[in-house]
C-alpha positions in Angstrom: -38.7 -1.4 13.2 -36.8 -4.5 14.1 -35.1 -4.9 17.5 -31.5 -4.3 17.8 -29.6 -6.9 19.6 -27.1 -6.3 22.4 -24.6 -7.9 19.5 -25.6 -5.5 16.9 -23.9 -2.3 16.1 -23.5 0.3 13.4 -20.4 0.5 11.5 -19.9 4.0 9.7 -16.5 4.9 8.3 -15.7 7.4 5.6 -16.1 4.7 2.9 -19.0 2.3 4.2 -22.4 2.0 6.6 -24.3 -0.6 7.8 -24.9 -2.9 10.7 -22.8 -5.5 12.2 -24.0 -8.5 14.1 -21.5 -10.6 15.9 -18.9 -9.3 13.7 -20.7 -10.0 10.4 -22.4 -7.8 8.0 -26.2 -7.8 7.8 -28.6 -5.9 6.2 -28.1 -3.1 3.5 -25.0 -1.6 3.4 -24.1 1.6 1.6 -20.8 2.2 0.3 -19.1 5.1 -0.5 -16.9 7.2 -3.1 -15.9 10.7 -3.6 -16.3 12.9 -7.0 -13.4 14.9 -8.1 -15.0 18.0 -6.2 -15.0 16.1 -3.0 -18.7 15.4 -3.0 -19.4 11.9 -1.2 -21.7 9.6 -3.3 -23.3 6.2 -3.0 -21.4 3.9 -5.3 -23.0 0.6 -4.1 -25.6 -0.8 -1.8 -25.3 -4.4 -1.1 -28.0 -6.6 1.1 -25.9 -9.1 2.9 -29.3 -10.8 4.0 -30.2 -11.7 0.6 -26.9 -11.2 -1.2 -28.0 -8.9 -3.4 -26.8 -5.8 -5.1 -29.6 -3.1 -4.6 -27.9 -0.4 -6.5 -24.5 0.5 -8.3 -23.4 3.7 -9.3 -22.4 3.2 -13.3 -19.0 4.0 -14.0 -17.2 4.8 -17.3 -18.6 2.5 -20.3 -16.1 -0.3 -21.1 -15.8 -3.2 -23.3 -15.4 -6.4 -21.4 -14.1 -10.0 -22.7 -17.3 -11.9 -22.0 -18.7 -15.4 -22.6 -21.6 -14.3 -24.8 -22.7 -17.9 -25.0 -21.2 -21.3 -23.8 -17.5 -21.3 -25.2 -17.9 -18.1 -27.1 -16.1 -15.2 -26.1 -16.4 -11.5 -27.3 -15.8 -8.0 -26.4 -18.7 -6.2 -25.5 -20.3 -3.4 -23.3 -22.2 -5.0 -20.5 -25.4 -4.0 -19.0 -23.5 -4.3 -15.4 -19.7 -4.8 -14.9 -18.7 -7.2 -12.4 -18.9 -5.4 -8.9 -16.3 -6.1 -6.0 -18.7 -5.8 -2.9 -17.5 -3.2 -1.2 -16.6 -0.9 -3.8 -13.1 -0.3 -5.7 -12.0 1.3 -2.1 -12.5 -2.2 -0.5 -10.6 -3.7 -3.3 -7.8 -1.1 -3.1 -7.3 -2.3 0.5 -6.0 -5.6 -1.1 -3.8 -4.2 -3.8 -2.3 -2.0 -1.3 -0.6 -5.3 0.1 2.2 -5.2 -2.7 5.6 -5.8 -1.2 8.0 -4.3 -3.4 10.7 -7.2 -4.4 14.1 -6.0 -3.6 15.4 -7.1 -6.8 13.2 -4.8 -8.4 14.2 -1.9 -6.3 18.0 -2.5 -6.7 17.1 -2.3 -10.5 15.2 0.5 -10.3 12.4 -1.6 -11.9 9.1 0.3 -11.9 5.6 0.1 -13.9 2.3 -1.6 -14.1 1.5 -5.5 -13.9 -1.8 -6.8 -15.2 -3.3 -9.6 -14.0 -6.6 -11.0 -15.7 -8.6 -13.6 -14.0 -12.1 -14.9 -14.7 -15.1 -14.2 -12.7 -17.9 -16.7 -13.2 -21.9 -16.4 -13.3 -21.9 -17.0 -9.5 -19.4 -14.3 -8.6 -16.2 -16.9 -8.2 -13.0 -16.2 -9.3 -10.3 -18.4 -10.9 -7.5 -18.5 -13.7 -5.4 -15.9 -12.5 -2.7 -15.1 -15.4 -0.3 -12.2 -16.1 -1.1 -10.1 -19.0 1.6 -7.5 -18.7 4.9 -8.1 -17.0 7.5 -5.9 -15.9 10.2 -8.6 -14.4 12.2 -8.2 -11.1 9.9 -10.5 -8.9 7.3 -7.7 -9.6 4.7 -10.2 -11.8 5.2 -12.7 -9.1 4.4 -10.3 -6.1 1.3 -9.0 -8.5 0.1 -12.4 -9.0 0.5 -13.5 -5.3 -1.3 -10.3 -4.1 -4.4 -10.7 -7.1 -4.7 -14.2 -5.6 -5.7 -13.0 -2.1 -8.5 -11.2 -3.2 -11.8 -12.9 -2.1 -14.5 -14.0 -4.5 -17.0 -11.1 -3.1 -17.9 -10.4 -6.7 -21.4 -9.8 -8.2 -21.3 -11.2 -11.5 -21.5 -9.1 -14.7 -24.8 -8.9 -16.5 -25.7 -9.0 -20.1 -29.3 -8.2 -20.4 -31.1 -10.0 -17.5 -28.7 -12.9 -17.5 -25.3 -13.0 -15.3 -22.2 -14.1 -17.6 -18.5 -14.6 -17.1 -16.2 -12.2 -17.8 -12.1 -11.9 -17.7 -11.3 -9.1 -15.4 -8.1 -7.3 -15.6 -6.6 -6.1 -12.2 -3.8 -3.5 -12.6 -1.0 -3.7 -9.9 1.4 -0.6 -10.0 4.7 -0.8 -8.6 6.2 2.8 -8.0 9.8 3.6 -6.3 9.3 6.7 -3.7 11.2 9.6 -4.9 13.9 11.0 -2.6 
């Protein structure tokens, strides 16, 4: 067993577990989710030393807009969807940073804004665009927040190869009820 330096420590929360070395994630980390019955399950294992996904819990089977060959896009079922390192819980941390625009509040505008962006074969993201709008400043705010999501994605896979996909990120605007 490797010797732990004074700068290494275990970090364990409700949603993740792994070693930190001088504040940086190192080794294999586990990310957790919860079933509808409340059971804690591993949804992802990611090795930060090798930068490789070791495990992911398959989700629902969905069609994804994918570059199946250079310049040719089609909706297909992927063998592995694009995966945000740290799970959907970590991704939700970014989407929770929405600031409700005052104009939208005054006009009682609520709903879902859908922002699409490209995740390439290296896990980089680009080309953010609005797919579904609701107005009142919400569209611009959703785009601003989507652009803060870091490029920490494991690319989608079709067979044994990484493929570029268009990912759609929903951002919800709901006014609290009095």
